[in-house]
C-alpha positions as CSV (number, residue, x, y, z in Angstrom):
1,M,-0.4,0.0,0.0
2,S,1.2,3.6,-1.0
3,K,2.0,5.8,1.8
4,V,-0.5,8.5,2.7
5,I,-0.1,12.0,1.4
6,I,-1.8,14.9,4.2
7,T,-3.1,17.9,2.8
8,C,-3.8,20.9,4.7
9,A,-5.9,23.4,3.2
10,V,-4.8,26.4,6.1
11,T,-7.8,29.0,5.6
12,G,-9.8,28.6,2.6
13,A,-12.8,31.4,1.5
14,I,-15.6,29.7,3.3
15,H,-15.5,30.1,7.0
16,T,-15.5,33.8,8.4
17,P,-13.5,35.2,11.1
18,S,-16.6,35.0,13.0
19,M,-16.8,31.8,13.1
20,S,-13.5,30.9,14.5
21,D,-10.6,33.2,16.5
22,H,-8.2,30.2,15.5
23,L,-9.3,30.8,11.7
24,P,-5.4,32.3,10.0
25,I,-6.7,35.7,8.7
26,T,-3.3,37.8,8.0
27,P,-0.3,36.9,6.1
28,R,1.6,36.3,9.1
29,E,-0.7,33.7,11.1
30,I,-1.0,31.8,7.6
31,A,2.5,31.2,7.4
32,E,2.5,30.1,11.0
33,Q,-0.1,27.8,10.5
34,S,1.3,26.1,7.5
35,I,4.4,25.8,8.7
36,A,3.3,24.3,12.1
37,A,0.9,22.0,9.9
38,A,3.9,20.9,7.6
39,E,5.8,20.2,10.6
40,A,2.8,17.9,12.1
41,G,3.2,16.1,8.9
42,A,1.4,17.7,6.2
43,S,3.4,17.0,2.9
44,I,1.1,19.6,1.0
45,I,-0.3,22.6,2.1
46,H,-3.4,24.2,0.4
47,L,-3.6,28.3,0.3
48,H,-6.0,30.8,0.1
49,A,-5.6,34.7,1.0
50,R,-7.6,37.1,2.7
51,D,-7.7,40.6,3.3
52,P,-5.7,41.2,6.7
53,I,-8.0,44.2,8.1
54,D,-11.1,42.6,7.7
55,G,-10.4,38.6,6.6
56,R,-12.6,38.4,3.8
57,P,-10.7,36.4,0.5
58,T,-9.1,38.5,-1.6
59,P,-7.3,37.2,-5.0
60,D,-4.3,40.0,-4.6
61,P,-1.0,38.6,-5.8
62,A,0.1,41.3,-3.3
63,V,-1.2,39.7,0.1
64,F,-0.2,36.1,-1.2
65,M,3.6,36.8,-1.9
66,Q,3.6,38.2,2.0
67,F,3.5,34.5,3.1
68,L,4.3,32.1,-0.2
69,P,8.1,33.1,0.4
70,V,8.0,32.5,4.1
71,I,6.5,29.3,3.5
72,K,8.6,28.1,1.5
73,Q,12.0,29.2,3.1
74,S,10.4,27.5,6.3
75,T,9.4,23.9,4.9
76,D,10.1,21.6,2.2
77,A,6.3,20.8,1.8
78,V,4.7,21.3,-1.7
79,I,2.6,24.7,-1.9
80,N,-0.7,24.1,-3.7
81,I,-2.4,27.6,-4.5
82,T,-6.1,27.8,-5.1
83,T,-7.6,28.6,-8.4
84,G,-11.4,28.6,-7.1
85,G,-10.2,31.9,-5.2
86,G,-13.7,33.4,-3.5
87,L,-17.3,33.6,-3.9
88,G,-17.5,35.8,-7.1
89,M,-14.4,36.3,-8.3
90,T,-13.6,35.7,-11.7
91,V,-11.2,33.2,-13.9
92,D,-8.5,36.2,-14.1
93,E,-8.9,37.2,-10.5
94,R,-8.7,33.8,-9.8
95,L,-5.4,32.9,-11.6
96,A,-3.5,36.2,-10.9
97,A,-1.6,35.0,-7.5
98,P,-1.0,31.3,-9.4
99,L,0.4,32.9,-13.0
100,L,2.4,35.0,-10.6
101,A,4.0,32.4,-8.2
102,K,4.0,29.6,-10.6
103,P,3.5,26.8,-8.0
104,E,4.4,22.8,-8.0
105,M,0.4,22.6,-7.5
106,C,-3.1,24.4,-7.8
107,S,-6.6,23.4,-6.7
108,L,-8.8,23.3,-10.1
109,N,-12.4,22.8,-9.4
110,M,-14.0,20.2,-11.8
111,G,-17.5,21.9,-12.4
112,S,-20.0,24.5,-12.0
113,M,-22.5,23.8,-8.9
114,N,-24.5,25.4,-6.6
115,F,-22.6,26.2,-3.2
116,N,-24.9,27.2,-0.4
117,I,-23.0,28.1,2.9
118,S,-26.0,30.3,4.1
119,Q,-27.2,27.7,6.6
120,S,-23.3,29.0,8.6
121,A,-24.6,32.5,9.0
122,A,-27.5,31.3,11.1
123,R,-25.0,29.8,13.7
124,V,-23.2,33.0,14.4
125,K,-24.7,35.0,17.4
126,H,-21.9,38.5,16.5
127,F,-20.4,39.3,13.2
128,K,-17.0,41.0,13.5
129,H,-17.5,42.5,10.1
130,D,-20.2,44.0,8.2
131,W,-19.5,41.7,5.2
132,E,-19.8,38.4,6.4
133,K,-23.7,38.0,7.0
134,P,-24.3,39.2,3.6
135,Y,-21.2,37.0,2.0
136,L,-23.1,33.7,4.0
137,E,-26.6,34.0,3.0
138,G,-26.1,35.2,-1.0
139,T,-25.0,32.0,-1.7
140,T,-28.8,31.1,-1.5
141,D,-28.6,32.5,-5.3
142,F,-24.9,31.7,-6.2
143,I,-23.6,29.5,-9.0
144,F,-19.8,28.7,-8.5
145,R,-18.6,29.2,-12.1
146,N,-16.5,26.4,-13.3
147,T,-17.4,26.0,-17.3
148,F,-15.4,23.9,-19.7
149,K,-13.9,26.7,-21.0
150,D,-12.7,28.0,-17.6
151,I,-10.9,24.7,-16.8
152,E,-9.2,24.6,-20.4
153,Q,-8.0,28.2,-20.6
154,I,-6.6,27.0,-16.6
155,V,-4.7,24.3,-17.7
156,E,-3.5,26.0,-20.8
157,R,-2.4,28.9,-18.8
158,L,-1.2,27.8,-15.9
159,G,-0.2,23.8,-16.2
160,K,1.4,23.7,-19.9
161,G,2.4,27.4,-19.3
162,H,4.3,27.0,-16.1
163,G,4.4,23.3,-15.4
164,T,2.0,23.5,-12.5
165,R,0.2,20.3,-11.7
166,F,-3.4,20.2,-10.5
167,E,-5.6,18.9,-7.3
168,F,-8.8,18.2,-9.1
169,E,-12.0,19.1,-7.0
170,C,-14.9,16.7,-7.9
171,Y,-18.0,17.9,-5.2
172,D,-20.1,15.1,-7.2
173,V,-19.9,12.5,-9.8
174,G,-20.2,14.2,-12.6
175,H,-17.2,15.8,-12.0
176,L,-15.4,12.6,-12.3
177,Y,-16.5,12.2,-15.9
178,N,-16.0,16.1,-16.6
179,L,-12.2,15.1,-15.4
180,A,-12.4,11.8,-17.5
181,H,-13.5,14.0,-21.0
182,M,-10.5,16.1,-20.4
183,L,-8.3,13.0,-20.0
184,D,-9.6,11.8,-23.2
185,R,-9.0,15.0,-24.9
186,K,-5.5,14.6,-23.7
187,I,-6.3,18.2,-21.9
188,V,-4.9,17.0,-18.6
189,E,-2.3,14.2,-18.2
190,P,-2.0,11.6,-15.6
191,P,-1.3,10.9,-13.2
192,L,-4.6,12.7,-11.5
193,F,-4.6,13.7,-8.2
194,T,-8.4,13.5,-7.7
195,Q,-10.1,15.0,-4.5
196,T,-13.6,13.7,-3.9
197,I,-15.3,16.2,-2.1
198,F,-18.3,15.7,0.5
199,G,-20.7,17.5,2.3
200,I,-20.9,20.8,1.0
201,L,-24.9,21.8,0.0
202,G,-24.9,21.9,-3.6
203,G,-22.5,18.5,-3.9
204,L,-22.5,15.1,-3.0
205,G,-23.7,14.3,0.6
206,A,-21.5,13.2,3.1
207,E,-22.6,9.3,3.2
208,P,-20.2,6.3,3.6
209,R,-22.1,4.8,0.4
210,N,-21.3,7.9,-1.5
211,L,-17.7,7.8,-0.5
212,M,-17.4,4.5,-2.0
213,F,-19.3,5.2,-5.1
214,M,-16.8,7.9,-6.1
215,K,-14.2,5.8,-5.6
216,E,-15.4,3.0,-7.5
217,T,-16.7,5.4,-10.6
218,A,-12.6,7.0,-10.7
219,D,-11.4,3.7,-10.5
220,R,-13.4,2.7,-13.5
221,L,-12.7,5.8,-15.1
222,F,-9.3,6.4,-14.7
223,G,-7.7,3.2,-13.8
224,K,-4.2,3.4,-12.4
225,D,-4.1,6.9,-13.9
226,Y,-5.1,8.7,-10.7
227,V,-4.3,9.3,-7.1
228,W,-7.3,9.4,-5.2
229,S,-8.0,11.7,-1.9
230,V,-10.5,12.5,0.0
231,L,-12.2,15.8,2.1
232,A,-15.2,16.3,4.0
233,A,-16.7,19.6,5.3
234,G,-17.3,20.2,9.0
235,R,-17.7,17.0,11.4
236,H,-17.6,14.3,8.6
237,Q,-13.9,15.8,8.2
238,M,-12.3,12.8,10.5
239,P,-14.8,10.2,9.7
240,F,-14.6,10.1,6.4
241,V,-10.8,10.9,5.6
242,T,-10.1,8.2,8.2
243,M,-12.0,5.8,5.8
244,A,-10.4,7.1,2.9
245,G,-6.8,5.8,4.6
246,M,-8.2,2.5,5.0
247,L,-9.1,2.1,1.7
248,G,-5.8,3.3,0.5
249,G,-6.6,7.0,-0.3
250,N,-5.0,9.8,0.4
251,V,-6.2,12.4,3.2
252,R,-7.3,16.3,3.5
253,V,-7.8,18.1,6.7
254,G,-7.5,21.7,7.9
255,L,-9.9,24.9,9.0
256,E,-10.7,25.7,5.4
257,D,-13.2,22.0,5.6
258,S,-13.7,22.2,9.1
259,L,-13.5,24.3,12.5
260,W,-13.8,21.2,14.7
261,I,-11.6,18.7,16.1
262,G,-14.0,16.7,17.7
263,K,-17.6,16.4,18.7
264,G,-18.4,20.4,20.1
265,V,-14.7,21.0,20.3
266,P,-13.8,23.8,18.0
267,A,-9.8,23.3,16.3
268,T,-7.2,25.3,17.6
269,S,-5.1,25.3,14.9
270,N,-4.4,23.4,11.8
271,A,-1.3,21.7,13.0
272,Q,-3.9,20.1,15.8
273,Q,-6.4,18.5,12.8
274,V,-3.2,17.2,11.0
275,A,-1.3,15.7,14.0
276,K,-5.1,13.9,14.7
277,I,-5.1,12.5,11.3
278,R,-1.6,11.8,11.3
279,R,-1.8,9.7,14.6
280,I,-5.3,7.9,13.3
281,L,-3.6,6.7,10.1
282,E,-0.2,5.4,11.9
283,E,-2.4,3.7,14.5
284,L,-3.9,1.6,11.6
285,S,-0.3,0.9,10.5
286,L,-0.4,3.5,7.7
287,E,3.1,5.5,7.0
288,I,2.8,9.2,6.1
289,A,4.3,10.5,3.0
290,T,7.1,13.1,2.9
291,P,6.8,15.9,0.6
292,A,9.7,14.5,-1.3
293,E,7.3,11.2,-2.0
294,A,4.4,13.4,-2.5
295,R,6.3,14.8,-5.3
296,A,7.4,11.7,-6.7
297,M,3.6,10.4,-6.2
298,L,2.4,13.5,-8.3
299,K,5.2,13.8,-10.8
300,L,5.8,17.5,-9.2
301,K,8.4,19.9,-11.0
302,G,10.0,20.0,-7.5
303,G,10.3,23.1,-5.1
304,D,13.1,24.9,-6.7
305,L,11.4,25.6,-10.0
306,V,8.6,27.7,-8.5
307,G,8.4,31.2,-9.1
308,F,8.8,32.7,-5.9
């Protein structure tokens, strides 16, 4: 059985500052939590940026460049920059930082979808910033755009242009077929690092049978041409990534995906979640991949070739 790649998604664009005092907001906080997550065992760090004043997601390359070099200089972990950005960003905005940084890896969403996180607003008693509540509630009328043209453009400009490889984010089974279509047309090349995602309203529900169905479908579509990973939202995070590890898959944790470390217990850091899943996997006699091993498994270009 292959070693398990642990990805840590440090801050994301879903949770808002009022949901957790431990969500990293400033470049310094993002860098510190990323480095700590790598030290805890994450071989890939998945990154978004936030406005350091009010915590809203930002595509500004200048903000990214306040933490990317710090992380690179402090750890050997693979740096994976979002191309999903934040709600309502254009493709050009989403690509601005990756095109400047030329990283080894970026996320790439494999289809447009309803992306509803409005129910989160009802659970917040007091908002720190005026933008948060309308940002969340507005997702009842929001479509996360990722057309075939968008996907091809990102692969062409970033993948073929700079040698960046992708974490293909698949929120539903149709996204796996979209990826298979891209593979058949030779737009993307194996090995496909395929992140199957559960528990986002608008995507596939967090039920164990759905995890098995997604794996069976990916096995049938891609055979040996893919590397399978799993993430799940909120309370489903640890059960689902544990299941993935037991089935020979890779895992993603982090405060982007869940603000919890256990039932009713808020997570205090990204490293805490990484340490927990590492302990669980090692107790199951599974070995954790180093950054060098992850690079070899995913055929990445190497950290010395990134643009920052």
